[in-house]
ZAKE-452577 format. One record per residue (C-alpha): y, z, x. Coordinates in steps of 0.2 Angstrom, whole numbers, plus 5000, padded with zeros to 4 digits. Each point is the difference from the previous one (the first is absolute). Last residue first. Layout:
BEGIN
YZX;...
***
This chain:
BEGIN
482456406681;498350055007;499049864998;499050094987;501750064993;500649834997;498249944991;500050144989;501849974995;499749814999;498550044988;501150134989;501249884997;499149874995;499150094987;501550074994;500749824998;498649944993;499950174985;502149984996;500350144990;498450105005;498850054986;499049865006;499850085017;499550184991;498749914990;499349895013;499950165012;499050104984;498949894998;499349995018;500849855011;498949835005;500949875011;501249854998;501149895011;501149864996;500849885011;501649894997;501650124998;501149925010;500850095014;501749955008;501050044983;499350185004;499150064984;500550124985;499449864988;500849874990;500449905015;498249985002;499949914982;498650054987;498449904999;499349845012;499249884992;498249975004;499349855010;
***
C-alpha cells in the first residue's frame, strides 16, 4: 500500500473532509503553465472545481 503524502490539516480544507481521492484531466500547455504559476496550484484547482460545482447547483 502506498504511503499517504502530506497532511490534510496542512491544506486549506475543512477538518471533517479528508483529501483521499485524486482527479486528473488533460489541459492545454498554457492552462498548465497558468495553474503552476499560482501560489498554491492544488488549492487553486480544488477551489476552481468547487466553484464550478456550486454554480452548476445554482448556489
